C-alpha positions, -999 to 999 in steps of 0.1 A, spaced: -232 -99 -166 -205 -125 -172 -197 -111 -206 -193 -76 -192 -169 -89 -165 -149 -108 -191 -147 -77 -213 -135 -56 -184 -109 -82 -175 -96 -84 -211 -93 -47 -213 -75 -46 -179 -50 -72 -189 -45 -55 -223 -36 -22 -205 -13 -40 -181 4 -57 -210 9 -24 -228 24 -9 -196 47 -40 -192 59 -36 -228 66 2 -223 85 -6 -190 106 -33 -207 115 -10 -236 125 18 -211 146 -7 -191 163 -20 -222 171 16 -233 186 24 -199 207 -8 -199 220 0 -234 228 36 -226 244 33 -192 256 -2 -183 279 11 -156 250 27 -137 229 -5 -139 259 -26 -127 264 -2 -97 227 -4 -88 227 -42 -89 259 -43 -69 243 -21 -41 211 -42 -42 230 -75 -38 253 -59 -11 222 -47 8 208 -82 8 240 -98 20 250 -72 46 214 -67 57 208 -104 63 240 -106 83 233 -76 105 196 -86 110 206 -121 120 232 -108 145 208 -83 160 178 -106 162 199 -133 178 212 -109 204 177 -97 213 164 -133 214 191 -142 239 178 -118 265 163 -141 291 125 -138 297 117 -110 273 137 -118 242 109 -137 224 84 -109 232 108 -82 219 115 -99 185 78 -107 181 68 -70 188 96 -58 165 83 -79 137 48 -65 141 61 -29 142 82 -34 110 53 -47 90 30 -20 105 53 7 91 55 -11 58 17 -12 57 14 26 63 42 33 38 24 13 11 -9 31 17 6 66 14 28 57 -16 -1 40 -34 -24 70 -27 1 94 -43 10 73 -73 -26 63 -80 -39 99 -77 -12 112 -101 -16 83 -125 -54 80 -126 -64 116 -122 -36 139 -132 -19 121 -161 -24 133 -197 -22 96 -208 -52 89 -187 -72 118 -202 -65 103 -236 -75 68 -226 -108 80 -211 -117 93 -246 -113 57 -259 -140 30 -257 -124 16 -225 -144 7 -195 -136 28 -164 -129 -1 -141 -105 -15 -166 -87 18 -170 -85 22 -132 -73 -14 -128 -44 -7 -152 -34 24 -132 -37 4 -99 -15 -23 -113 11 3 -122 9 18 -88 13 -16 -71 44 -23 -92 62 10 -86 53 13 -49 59 -23 -37 91 -34 -53 110 -17 -26 90 -36 1 101 -69 -14 138 -58 -13 136 -43 22 117 -73 37 139 -100 21 168 -97 46 144 -96 75 127 -128 65 160 -145 57 174 -135 92 143 -148 110 144 -180 89 181 -185 98 174 -179 134 146 -205 137 162 -229 111 133 -226 86 132 -248 55 128 -238 19 90 -241 21 90 -212 46 106 -188 21 82 -198 -7 52 -193 15 65 -160 28 70 -148 -8 33 -156 -17 22 -140 16 41 -108 8 26 -107 -27 -9 -109 -13 0 -84 15 10 -56 -10 -24 -58 -27 -43 -50 5 -29 -15 11 -31 -8 -26 -68 -16 -26 -73 5 5 -55 34 -12 -77 29 -43 -108 32 -22 -95 63 -4 -85 80 -36 -119 73 -53 -137 85 -22 -117 117 -18 -118 127 -55 -155 121 -57 -170 133 -24 -144 151 -4 -156 187 3 -135 217 -7 -121 244 15 -124 244 53 -150 217 53 -124 192 40 -99 202 67 -123 196 97 -122 158 95 -84 158 94 -82 181 125 -107 159 144 -86 128 135 -54 145 148 -71 156 180 -85 121 186 -50 105 181 -34 130 204 -61 124 231 -56 87 228 -19 90 231 -21 112 262 -42 86 280 -14 61 282 -1 54 317 35 58 328 54 24 329 68 11 361 105 9 369 123 -23 359 155 -18 379 162 -47 404 131 -67 392 128 -104 386 120 -119 351 82 -119 355 82 -83 368 106 -72 340 83 -88 315 53 -69 328 73 -37 329 84 -42 293 48 -48 283 39 -14 299 67 2 280 55 -13 247 18 -3 254 19 24 228 29 -2 201 -2 -23 207 -18 -7 177 7 -24 155 -5 -58 167 -42 -52 164 -60 -83 150 -79 -63 124 -48 -49 107 -34 -68 76 2 -64 89 -9 -84 120 -21 -112 97 12 -113 79 33 -112 111 12 -139 128 15 -161 97 53 -158 95 57 -163 133 33 -193 132 54 -209 104 86 -203 125 71 -220 156 67 -188 177 29 -191 175 7 -220 168 14 -234 133 -23 -235 124 -24 -197 127 1 -194 99 -22 -211 73 -53 -194 86 -39 -159 84 -23 -166 50 -58 -175 37 -72 -145 55 -47 -121 38 -53 -136 4 -91 -134 7 -90 -98 19 -67 -88 -9 -91 -102 -35 -121 -86 -18 -103 -53 -18 -97 -55 -55 -134 -63 -61 -144 -34 -39 -121 -10 -57 -133 -23 -91 -169 -17 -81 -162 18 -70 -142 26 -101 -170 13 -123 -195 37 -108 -175 67 -96 -142 69 -114 -153 90 -143 -172 113 -119 -141 118 -97 -119 124 -128 -143 150 -142 -144 168 -108 -107 168 -106 -103 181 -141 -128 209 -134 -108 219 -103 -76 221 -124 -93 242 -150 -106 266 -124 -73 270 -107 -57 281 -140 -29 254 -139 -41 235 -170 -22 237 -202 -39 246 -235 -36 210 -248 -51 195 -216 -79 221 -218 -88 211 -254 -87 174 -245 -109 180 -214 -135 199 -233 -137 171 -259 -144 146 -231 -165 166 -205 -195 184 -220 -199 220 -209 -227 227 -185 -258 243 -199 -264 279 -191 -294 285 -167 -326 296 -184 -339 331 -174 -377 332 -173 -391 358 -198 -357 364 -215 -357 365 -253 -330 367 -279 
């Protein structure tokens, strides 16, 4: 058991190392061919960090200065931003992981090699995390810097926030891996696969229509205005649900800043880290037992649709054995 796990880990790290070498070679080639383009991209990235931090700091300071409701608004805004980041990472990881793990010619070649399926899927998952999450780190940096400047946070806050973000990006990637493996292995074809999506949309629409109209906040005192703003923000309560990973991240950051209890920051940090590791274990378990089945099912769908090239068809036939023809009783050759 331990030997098999060590072998899978070694193969996973070997694939990730090969992908890192390929990415480094590609980056060096781009830098050598077009230094001006790389310089312009770096200039825009640095400019975004500086200008974004300045604008975020001014905007958050203005919202926080609103008497009575400023703290509630900046808190809910933080929850909403990371909720949108969470959804964005799930969708981007689903697309990248499906294309890389099930539609890539390189994956079809790697499957024919003596590589364990969970190691191969882990390599594709690491590639998906890298390509889908680097933008989140860049986008969230000015936000965290502005909140830190507003609440006079120390250097330890930024280091802890960086570790928290790294664990956070693993959670939607693991969820996306489980979704992709489930869909490719068991999702029904045709109209049967559309029915669950329609039911989900109808349920979300029904839940949205049940929200009550908020009260008027004109000529109200601070307490009444706070209650009215809470009614206005009722449709955003999903972003602050305690079971969502973005809520754990937001609560940790706000706890370290002193908005919430400081003990909640450490607790939700450990909660995010543990759930990220558990998500990777669950994705590895599913990949070990169902990745090859899902890949074969996806390859057969491509071959039946007629969109498969001749090289891919030859490679698929060398990996997936053809199904035996049914025996006809009494038939002789």
